[in-house]
KOLSEDREN-169535 format. One line per 8 residues: their letters; for each residue x, y, z of C-alpha. Coordinates in steps of 0.001 Angstrom, whole numbers. Example, Ala and Ser with C-alpha at 12.3 -4.5 7.8 and 13.67 -1.06 7.14 Angstrom:
! residues 2
as	12300:-4500:7800; 13670:-1060:7140
! end
This chain:
! residues 446
mssrlidr	-140220:64178:-136617; -139833:66804:-134218; -138605:70777:-134442; -135326:69519:-132348; -134185:67215:-134956; -134922:69722:-137841; -132747:72330:-135990; -129889:69523:-135305
vrnaqqka	-130303:68853:-138835; -129666:72178:-139922; -126984:73193:-137312; -124837:69777:-138354; -124929:70967:-142187; -124233:74560:-141038; -121046:73400:-139432; -120331:71758:-142426
qgadsgte	-120710:74607:-144666; -123866:73803:-146165; -122764:70895:-147940; -120940:68338:-145696; -122945:65116:-144969; -119983:62951:-143475; -120095:64567:-140369; -120793:62434:-137029
dfarikge	-123614:64482:-136314; -125147:64594:-139974; -124580:61052:-140535; -126071:60287:-137367; -129356:62276:-138177; -129997:60660:-141326; -129431:57339:-139174; -132438:58565:-137165
lhkelvas	-134451:59121:-140312; -133491:55796:-141595; -134723:54274:-138691; -138068:56061:-138310; -138762:55289:-142210; -138058:51608:-141881; -140103:51182:-138327; -143039:52561:-140225
ldfeqvnq	-143265:49901:-143185; -145354:46873:-143367; -142792:44134:-143813; -145217:41266:-144918; -147007:43634:-147219; -143125:44795:-148465; -142129:41465:-149014; -144695:40723:-151558
ipreelqh	-143441:44129:-153650; -141032:43706:-156439; -137597:45666:-155552; -137897:47876:-158450; -141653:49055:-157555; -140881:48840:-153859; -137730:51047:-154420; -140316:53662:-156772
rlrkslsd	-142463:53683:-153953; -139673:54512:-150939; -138729:57103:-153096; -141682:59360:-153697; -142489:58705:-150214; -138967:59765:-148679; -139279:62995:-150970; -142551:63652:-149556
tintrqlp	-141762:63465:-146230; -138261:65458:-146663; -140145:68143:-148670; -143307:68384:-145699; -140666:68821:-143262; -138465:71064:-144624; -135160:68543:-144126; -132716:70076:-145865
lnraerdr	-130754:66831:-148038; -130255:66819:-151345; -130831:64755:-154361; -127673:62569:-153604; -128219:62074:-150020; -131954:61384:-150664; -130804:58857:-153104; -128503:56944:-150677
lveeilne	-131239:57187:-147756; -133280:55000:-150481; -131090:52663:-151383; -129680:52135:-147609; -133319:51467:-146772; -133689:49282:-149772; -130521:47258:-148831; -132378:46385:-145235
itglgple	-135191:45465:-146361; -134601:43695:-149379; -130675:42525:-148778; -127905:42372:-146714; -127683:45699:-145538; -124094:47365:-145845; -123167:44309:-147918; -125099:45116:-150918
pllrdpgi	-122818:47223:-152465; -119812:45048:-151735; -121892:42143:-153299; -122540:44620:-156411; -118800:44770:-156991; -117213:42117:-159555; -114003:43018:-158523; -114243:42040:-155076
tdilinga	-113609:38386:-154643; -113572:37681:-150629; -115463:39943:-148202; -114210:39219:-144551; -116239:40931:-141560; -114221:40852:-138014; -117153:42682:-136220; -119490:45244:-136786
dtvyvere	-116654:47680:-137454; -113922:46312:-139613; -114986:44797:-143111; -112162:43778:-145327; -112190:42995:-149305; -109787:40881:-151232; -109232:42746:-155238; -106717:41007:-157199
grleranc	-105309:39094:-154822; -104987:42089:-152285; -106457:42617:-148914; -107699:46150:-148054; -109581:47785:-145639; -113701:48500:-147045; -115694:51526:-146296; -118481:49624:-145169
tfnsnehl	-119582:48843:-141034; -122479:47765:-139585; -124735:49760:-136658; -123702:46996:-133835; -122731:43675:-133885; -126673:43042:-133105; -126953:44809:-136579; -124424:42383:-138103
mqiidrvv	-126231:39226:-136219; -129409:40239:-138068; -128180:40056:-141213; -126201:36848:-140331; -129730:35360:-139466; -131599:36660:-142521; -128975:34618:-144590; -129112:31486:-142278
sqvgrrid	-132868:31401:-142411; -133271:31510:-145825; -131452:28135:-146456; -132893:26779:-143458; -130440:26673:-140632; -129870:28601:-137683; -126839:30018:-135902; -127014:30694:-131819
esnpmvda	-125296:30086:-128903; -125502:26317:-128989; -124633:26490:-132929; -122230:29232:-133577; -120919:28042:-136672; -122562:28376:-139960; -122121:27568:-143863; -124468:28682:-146413
rlrdgsrf	-124941:30327:-149959; -126080:33180:-150670; -128611:34005:-153543; -125574:34720:-156286; -124020:31346:-155329; -121453:33258:-153097; -120028:30832:-150381; -120964:32208:-146727
naiippla	-119540:31554:-143309; -120049:32831:-139974; -118728:32214:-136350; -120058:34220:-133391; -119657:34185:-129650; -118898:32583:-127568; -116516:31221:-130014; -115513:34277:-131865
ldgpmvsi	-114390:36582:-128647; -114594:39601:-130575; -118007:39810:-131888; -119325:38005:-134885; -117064:37011:-137747; -118328:36503:-141382; -116175:34749:-144644; -117576:35710:-147745
rrfghkai	-116092:33763:-151053; -117690:35380:-154082; -117821:33490:-157495; -118176:35320:-160944; -121381:35238:-162897; -118994:34868:-166096; -117181:31371:-166267; -113249:31720:-166305
maedlirl	-112305:30127:-169141; -108802:28722:-169940; -107634:32379:-172414; -108351:34549:-169353; -106033:32508:-167046; -103471:32743:-169914; -104245:36510:-170382; -103876:36691:-166480
gaapkpfm	-100572:35098:-166672; -101640:32052:-164633; -100409:29836:-167031; -98838:29812:-170416; -100842:28391:-173167; -98506:25086:-173734; -99650:24338:-170153; -103341:24532:-170745
dlmhacvk	-102790:22681:-174498; -101500:19893:-172797; -104028:19694:-169847; -106567:20089:-172801; -105126:16958:-174238; -105072:15246:-170876; -108814:15677:-170195; -110013:14588:-173783
arlnvlvs	-107962:11037:-173197; -109578:10520:-169891; -106966:10970:-167487; -107560:11440:-163806; -106725:14830:-162654; -106508:16281:-159174; -105902:20046:-158479; -104291:20783:-155231
ggtgsgkt	-103384:24501:-153688; -103759:26194:-150561; -106870:28673:-149611; -107853:31012:-152550; -105148:29560:-155348; -107608:29083:-157848; -108658:25667:-157173; -112220:25686:-158343
tmlnvlss	-111679:28228:-161140; -109048:25524:-162591; -111560:22746:-162047; -114093:24969:-163927; -111586:25541:-166964; -110687:21744:-166797; -113996:20540:-167142; -114881:23011:-170281
yipenhri	-112514:20618:-171917; -114914:17607:-172096; -116961:16534:-174711; -120462:17950:-175105; -121673:14445:-175673; -120691:13148:-171881; -122929:12961:-168868; -121181:14560:-166237
vtiedaae	-122359:14177:-162636; -120876:16844:-160122; -120607:16574:-156302; -120090:19621:-154009; -120883:20764:-150775; -121808:24132:-151918; -122474:24571:-155763; -119842:26667:-157323
lklqqthv	-118968:25012:-160883; -120120:26398:-163520; -120131:24253:-166324; -120682:24615:-170112; -122075:21441:-171027; -125774:20454:-171469; -125557:17361:-170025; -124806:17850:-166156
vrletrpa	-126002:16266:-163134; -125497:18339:-160172; -125306:16972:-156695; -124976:19266:-153511; -124397:17755:-149810; -126841:18515:-147161; -125863:19602:-143715; -128021:18296:-140887
nlegegqi	-131519:19822:-139901; -132057:21527:-137026; -132825:18584:-135151; -129611:17366:-136152; -130881:14849:-138666; -130983:14174:-142597; -127167:14966:-143391; -126119:13664:-146717
kaedllrn	-122548:13783:-146906; -120044:13879:-150235; -119514:10414:-149854; -123305:9276:-149842; -123889:11243:-153202; -120775:9556:-154936; -122382:6323:-154142; -125286:7225:-155904
alrmrpdr	-123722:8686:-158733; -122060:5783:-159649; -125372:4352:-160578; -126494:7192:-162292; -124495:5888:-165803; -121976:9252:-165888; -118897:9068:-167983; -117457:11972:-165836
iiigeirg	-117568:12610:-162041; -116572:15849:-160520; -115863:16332:-156886; -115812:20181:-156217; -113035:19219:-153217; -112042:15835:-151649; -112294:16484:-147615; -112919:12749:-146249
keavdmlq	-113800:9447:-146812; -115247:10185:-150161; -111394:9905:-151607; -112316:5886:-151266; -115075:6291:-153323; -113640:8423:-155451; -110503:6517:-156258; -112568:3491:-156364
amntgheg	-114565:5046:-159513; -111402:6221:-161297; -110495:2574:-161255; -113585:940:-162319; -114672:2580:-165508; -114733:5863:-164883; -111885:7353:-166234; -111627:11536:-166670
slstvhan	-113052:12127:-163455; -111358:15797:-161421; -111297:16914:-158149; -109517:18819:-155885; -107686:19104:-152726; -106471:21603:-149935; -102799:21034:-150029; -99025:22959:-150424
strdalsr	-97431:20715:-153169; -98075:18005:-155131; -96430:15332:-152733; -98502:17171:-150103; -101637:16275:-152284; -100680:12724:-151933; -100194:12758:-148656; -103475:14174:-147818
vetmvgmg	-105527:11817:-150434; -103674:8783:-148214; -104853:10337:-145168; -108389:10594:-146181; -108180:7151:-148080; -106899:5684:-144739; -109973:7344:-142647; -112481:5306:-144998
mtnvtdqr	-110118:2067:-145112; -108990:1466:-141538; -108172:-2297:-142117; -105819:-1714:-145374; -101862:-1311:-144872; -100336:1695:-145963; -98697:79:-148871; -102342:-1137:-150528
ireviara	-103955:2696:-149844; -100599:3939:-152079; -101180:1446:-154605; -104854:2194:-154859; -104268:5979:-155422; -100873:5507:-158132; -103329:3631:-159861; -106234:5722:-159936
ldviihld	-104643:9533:-160585; -102545:10183:-163493; -101626:14035:-163040; -101735:16416:-160493; -101842:20273:-161089; -100976:22387:-157902; -101663:26018:-158061; -100067:28767:-155426
rlpdgsrr	-100995:32638:-154569; -97632:34523:-154598; -96767:37129:-152623; -97964:39805:-154924; -101439:38024:-155071; -101291:36519:-158129; -102440:33007:-158646; -100103:30775:-161036
vmaitevl	-99761:27025:-161718; -96494:25927:-160033; -96274:22631:-161126; -98123:19609:-163603; -96907:16547:-162096; -97461:13001:-163662; -98274:9921:-161310; -95936:7287:-162218
gmegnvit	-96697:4372:-159938; -94831:2526:-156921; -91373:2010:-156097; -91140:-16:-153377; -93419:1558:-150716; -93201:5105:-152493; -95659:6617:-154996; -93342:7882:-157717
tqdvfsfe	-93801:11541:-159554; -92332:13288:-162058; -92916:16899:-162806; -93676:17868:-166360; -93748:21524:-166269; -93329:24095:-163638; -92762:27460:-162158; -89283:28613:-160906
qsgidaeg	-89786:32281:-158912; -86296:34010:-159302; -87177:37172:-156993; -89625:40334:-156830; -89322:43409:-158487; -89364:46972:-157377; -92971:47016:-157591; -93695:44142:-155758
kvigafqa	-94165:41495:-159046; -93017:38164:-158531; -90428:37538:-161212; -89938:33775:-162818; -90413:31552:-165573; -92750:29009:-166866; -90864:26252:-168119; -90911:22236:-169304
tgvrphfa	-88384:20285:-167114; -87403:18341:-170238; -89131:15329:-169753; -91583:13700:-172028; -94568:11804:-169939; -95597:8487:-170155; -98984:9526:-170159; -97784:10830:-174029
nklqrigi	-98122:7176:-174883; -101671:6829:-173922; -102793:10622:-175691; -100531:9068:-178681; -103010:6169:-179256; -106286:8049:-179393; -104524:10513:-182377; -103173:13368:-180029
qlppelfr	-99482:14297:-180717; -97610:16261:-178596; -95080:17987:-180204; -91440:17631:-179126; -90836:21440:-178542; -93802:21129:-175975; -91085:19646:-173541; -88610:22453:-174239
frkdvp	-90778:25131:-173359; -89507:28296:-171309; -91140:31418:-170905; -89897:34433:-168590; -92678:36166:-166786; -92033:39916:-165231
! end
């Protein structure tokens, strides 16, 4: 490093009164040192070294460099440089601190200079930037190459999964006009259980007790909701109610479910390879799953023609299956399923499609993310059957919002609608007796 650069470091510190490493000049100078150290590394050799040992070596090398060249960096600044270099070499650069933060559920990157994160249902600007759009593209390339995919102008959109299971989506120019865009949906390492939903106010205990009974009685349950409403979390909770001795087959686009049982077969769809071949869709996996002697089938999300096979499985001996669908209400969920079934049954009338849906589905649980960022069960709806050309339903439980308080928190009440569901008879036949007061339940939520 030249004496000129050393003088610039000292001048920057003097301007910051000897301690302020946050000035633009000092940050830029540290960036130059950072690039110099990265450029001096043999990456082929580095890839063979465990992270802990590499960190130790880099720390020692950096300390020797600073001492030899008399660079005025304190201990905290040295540690920060080592961490940044490690993140660039073995991780995802500036994203690593965000990925280690357990309170972050979503990371949204709108170009190199703009990063948002979601905490407790609310978006906030993150103190994180990339050096340039080229730097961000390097990180994107690193992620997609690890799963055997590519992203370029001819293929400007990609889905992938990070090492911790987080769902990764990227879209780049020319489709993204303002630079590369990345969305990361994170999933906790610890599965959320029913007690957690009750404690967080997502649903009261009577709701979850009823759903426990429904899963135990092998009712077919569909979870609906919008983006980020907690569908996968609810599916995880419902799956925990499945008896240990049942053989469960899960089908997902990206493995997100964390089942507690031991007898679980996990299947994941596969996109086409670089030559556009080898794609395995959910409907392909579902047809194969039916040959695997499953007691229960769980589809992470119904998105297309697999809805046909799922409903047929529910109607032909695979009761107690679970899935989710993107929808804005329970009635909208039925319409969405009808549309997807129609994609796979083009020669069947609407009446026939609705009959198949009405016979297959027993319960729909609808979730929503409210204006204050909280996620709540909005309705538990029973599918009754057909009346003419219409699928008939009735709400068993619901959440009624009455307003928003001075702090922006949603005010409302969980309550039973007062009707006794028809499936209560099925529960009773297997020895599950629902208490009468369950259907008169009301709980105000602050």
